[in-house]
N, C-alpha and C positions, 0 to 999 in steps of 0.2 A: 419290688422297691429296692433301689440300689443307692449306694453312696455315689456322690458326684464330685466334681472338682478335680483335686490333685490325684484322685484315684484313677482318673482316666487320662490325665495329661501326660505328656512326654511319651505317649505310646506311638512312637514313630513307625515308619513303614518297615523298619528293619526288625522290630520286635514282633513276636508271634504270640497270639492269645492262647490261653489254655483254660477251658471252661469259662467262668465269668471273669477271669482275670485277663487284663490286656497287657500286663507286664510281668515278666518273670520275677522281678523284685517284689511286686505286690503279692504274688502267689507264695513266694518264699516267706515273706513276713507273716501272712495269715496262717500258713501251715505251721510256722514256728510258734505263733501265739496259740494255735489250737493244741499243739503238742504240750506246751507249757501248762495251758489250762486243764487239759486232760490229766496230766501228771498231778497237778494240784488237787483236782477233784477226786482223783483215785486215792491219794493219801487221806483226804478228808472223808472219803467213802468208808475207810476202815473204821473210823470213829462212829460214823453214821450207822454202819452195820451193827456195831456193838450196842448203840443206843436204841436202835429199832428192833433188835433181836432177829436180824436176818443173817444169812451166811455172809462171811467177809467177801468171798469172790463176787457175790451178787452186788454188794455195796461198791466194790472196786469197779466192777463192770458198769454199774450205774454212773459212777463218777467219770469214768472214761468217756462214755457216750455223751453225757451232759457237757463235759468240758470241751470235747472235740467239736461241738457245734460252733465254737468261736471261729473256726476256720471259714465258716460261711457268713461272716459278719457283713461283708460288702454286698453279698447277694440278697440275704434276708436279715437285715438288722433288727426288724421287729421280732422275728422268731427267736433270735439270739437273746434279746432282752426278756422275752417271755420265759425262755428256759432258765435264765438267771433268776427271775422272780420265783419260778416254780421250785428251784433248788435252795432258795434262801432259808426255808425252815430246816433244811438238812444241814445248815451251817457250812455250806460249801459254795464254790463258784465266785470267790471275791474278784479274781482276775476276769472271769467271764462277765460279771456284772459291770465292772468298771469300764473295760474296753467296749463291751456291747453298748452301754449307755453313751459313751463317747461317739461311737460310730453312728448310733441312731441320731444324735443331735447334729452331727456333721452331715447327715444325708439329706435328701430332698423329701423325706417323709413329712407329711403335713404337721404343722406345729401343734395342732390339737392332739394328734396321736402321740407325739413326743412328750407333750405335757402330761397326758394321761399315764403313759408308761413310766415317766419319771416319778410321778406321784405314787404310783404303785410300788416302785422300787423304794422310795423314801418310806412309805408306810410299812412295807414288808420288813425292811431293815430295822425300823424303829420297833415294831412289834416283837420281832425275834430277839433283838438285843434286850428289850425291856423284860421279856419273859425269862430269858436266860440269866440276866443279872439278878432278877428276883429269886430264881432258883439258887444262884450262887450265894445270895444273902441267907436264904433258908438253910443251905448246907454249911454255911460258915466259911465258904471259900472266898467271899468278898467281905471285908471288914469295914468298908466305907459307910455302911448304913444305907437304909432305903432312901434317905434324902438325896443321895447322889445318883441313884439309879436312873431317875427321869432325866437329869442333866447329861449323864453319860450316854443314855440312849439317844437323846436329841443330837448330841455332838457326833456320835458314831454314825447315825443315819445321814446327817448332813455331810459329814466328811467323806462318806462313800458314794454320795449321790451328786452333791453340788459341784465339786471340782470337775469330774468328767463331763457333766452336763454343760457347764459354762464353757469349758475348753472346746467341746464339740461344737457348740453354737458359734464361738468365735472363729474356729477353723472353717466351719461351713460358710459363714458370712464372708470370710477372707477369700475362700475359693471362688465363691460366686462373684465377688468383686473382681478378682483376677480374670475370670472367664469373661466378664462384661468388658473389662479393659482390653483384653485380647480381641474380642469381637469388634470393639470400637476401633482399635488399631488396624485390624484387617479391613474394616469398612473404609476408614480414612485412607488407607493405602490404595484401595480400589478407586476411591474418588479422585485421589491425586493422580493416579495413572490415567483415569478417564479425562481429567482436566488437562494433563500433559498432551494426550492424544488430540484433544480438541484444540489446544493451543497450537500444536503443530499443523493441524488442518487449517486453522485460521491463518497461520503464517504462510502456508503454501498457497492458500487462496489470495492473500495479499500480494505475494510474489507474482502470482499469475496475473492478477489485476494490473499490477505495475508494469509487467512486461507487455500486456495488451495495450495499456495506455501509451507506452513509449513506442510500440509498434505503430499505433495509429498516428502519433506525432511524426514519426519518421516517414510514414507513407504519405501523409499530407504534404510535408515539406518537400520531399524528394519528387513525388509525383507531379505536383503543381509546377515547381521551379524547372524541373527537367523537361516537362512537357512544353512549357513556354520556350525553353532553350532550343528544343528540337524544332518547334514551329518557326522561330526566328532563324535558326540555321538553314531550314528549308527555303525560307524567303530570301535569305542572304545568298544562297546558291543560285536562286532564280534570277536575282537582280544584280548579281555581282558585275556582270559585263554591261548590262543595259543602263543601270543607274548606280554608279559608284558611290554617290553621296548617300543614297538610301542604304546601300550595302554597308557603308561605314556606320550609319546609325543603327542598323540591325546588329552589327558586330558589337557596338558599345552596349546595346541592350542585353545581348547574350553574356557579355562579361559581367555586367551588373547583376544579372540574375544568378549567374554562377557564384559570384561572391556572396550574395544574399543566402543562397542555399548552403554554402559552406559555413557561413556565420551561424545559421540556425542549427545545422548539424553539430557544430562545435559546442553550442550551448547545451544541446541534449546530451552529448557525450560528457560534458562537464557535470551534468546532473548524475549520470551513471557513475562517473568516477567518485563523486562525493558520497554516493551510496556505498561503493566498495570501500571507501576510506572509513566510513562508519562501521562497517562489518569488521574491517581489520582492527579498528580500535577496540571493538567488543571482544575480539579473539585475543588480543594482547592483554586485555584486562582479565582474562580467564573467566569471563562471564558471557559466553556466547548466547545471545538471545535473538534468534532469527527474526521474530516478529518485531522487536524493537528496531533492528537494523532496517527491515523493510519499511517500518513506520517512519524512520528518519529519512530514508530515501524518498518516501512519498512526500514528506514535508518539504524536502529540498526541491522536489519536482513541482509541488504546489507553489513554492516561492518563485520558481522559474516561470511558472504559468502566469503569475501576476504581471510579469514583465513581457508577456507574449502579445500577440496581435489583439486588436480591439475593434469595435464597430466603426470607429473613425477611420480605420485603415481599409475599409471595404471599397471606398471610392478609389483609392490608389490601386487596389487589387483589380477593380474593373478597368482602370486605366491601363494596367499592364496587358490585359487581354485585348483591349482596343489596339494597343501598339503592335500586338502580334497579328493584327488583321481581322479580329473578330468584331462583328457588329453587336455591341452591347448597350442596352439602355438601363439606367439605374433610376428607380423611383423610391423616394423615401416618404412615408406617411407618418404623421404625428410628430410631436416635439421630441427631439433627441434628449436623452438623459443618461446618467451613469448607472451601470448595472454591475453585478458581481463580476470580478475578473474572469472567472471560469465561464460564466454565461456569455460574455462578450467574445472570449476566445472560441467557444464552441460555435457561436453564430458565424464568426469569421471563417472557421474551418469548414462549415457546411457550405457556405457560398464558394469558398476556394475549391473544394472537392467537386462541387457541381460544375463550376467553370472548367476544371481540369477534364471532367468527363466529356464536356462538349468538345474540347480540343481533341480528345481521343476518338470519339465516336460520331461526331456530327460536324465535320469540317465545313466551314462556310455557312453554318446555320446562324440565324438571328436569335439573340438571347435577350430575355427580359429579366432583370433582377429587381425584386420588390422587397423593401424593408419597412415594416410597420411597427411603430412604438405605441403600445396600448397601455391600459391602466396598470395592469400587473403582469404583463408579459411582453415579449418581443417576438415578432413573427418574420420569417424570411421565406422567399420563394424564388427559385431560379427555373425559368421555363425557356426552352429552346424549340425552334421549329425543326422541320426535317432538314437533313443534311443536303448541301448543295452538291449535286453530282458533278458540277463543273470544277469544284474545288479539289485540288489534289489531297489525297489522304496522307497524313503525316506518318503513318505507320507506327504509332505509339503502342507499346504492349500494354495489356491490362491484366491485373492479377485477380480482379473480381472482388476486391476487398473494400472498394471505395464506399459503396452503399452500406455495407455492413458496418464499417467504421463510423459513418455518419449516424446510423441508427443507434449504435451503442453510445455514442457521445450524447445524443439528445435524450434517450431514455434514461441514462445515468443521472441526468439532472431533473428528471420528472417531467420531461416535455413530450411532445407528440411529433412523430416523423412519418411522412407519407411520400411515396415516390411511385411514378408509373408513367405509362404512355398517354399522351394527349390525343384528343380527337383529330388534330391536324397531322398526326404522325410524328410529333416530336416527343420530348420528355420533360416531365415536371418533377421538381424536388421541392417539398414544402416542409417546414419545421416551425414549431412553436415552443418557446422556452419561457419558463417563469423568470420574473425579474430578479428573484433572490434564490440562492441555493439553500435548500433545507439543510439544517445542521445534521 
């Protein structure tokens, strides 16, 4: 049974334990108390030897051994208190009893044991004091009379027992409270560190998602517009000498598409710049919050998305492919209605990327675009037949990200995306989107 609390704190890695002490200062204090108690008990042992009729060296040796046990108060507080109780009839060990009882009360010894030993100390001190005071009255050494013997005995026993007991209980409770607060502080620090790590992970995830979203937008805009420009440029080259009027028309279309591509790219770059401005403002305010900056950039991107393409623009999109020489049919089923801006933009991008893939991989193929407005969803399908071997290949490069981007867009809104080869040797892209984006 050992004392706890401040007896073990501050034992840093630089301090070296010795026996049951973890700090040199604790060892020095206990050894000093043990020497003082041994000296006190040795002096009192002289009187005890005279009263008991034993040799003085025996009484002094007995006092030295009994008093020296105080040095082990942190290791065996119960034993120290029992020794102090045992030497009480010998009228010695006042320092041993007071410090031992204090250490016992401040330790983690069960309270029932502490109460029992404290009661024994109180009773032993009271009995010894009462007997000796009566002897003093009989010898005439105490002239106060027997009426004060009981009061003096009670005051003496309480004075030697209650103060160290109460002080030890207070110190022990305070130590346990401090230990509990330190444990809570350590636990809170670990939780805060974990939350900071998670916040950084969420911020990194948000940044990755935003980069992926912008990459998809850039891919859709650049791939579709530039593909049409390449197709029109090829047609322009073919008819420049044979049909100047048609060549002029194709040149106008190339210029219009180039301007549209530049406009959409400029809008996206504006969103990126607004995100950088938000991060710069956060840094200037000495409160860098990456997640908030990314969130602000995402809000700006969402605001820009609300002004993006919609389902009503699909007819114009199909018309652009027709002007490029593609045979495209558009079929709309159901009554058109308003959807969330993100749903309409995603539907438009799916059709746009599907038509771009036809330009790249199936030149001269016939295409069927279907758009269906249902009760709580909107469905779209772009199906093309096999490529016409007589049609010249535009030679457009492919990065392999078109289908991946379409699938990510649709699945992010909780929709369904399917693509694959048809029985006729063509390609089909189908997607179904909910009419509302889940919050």
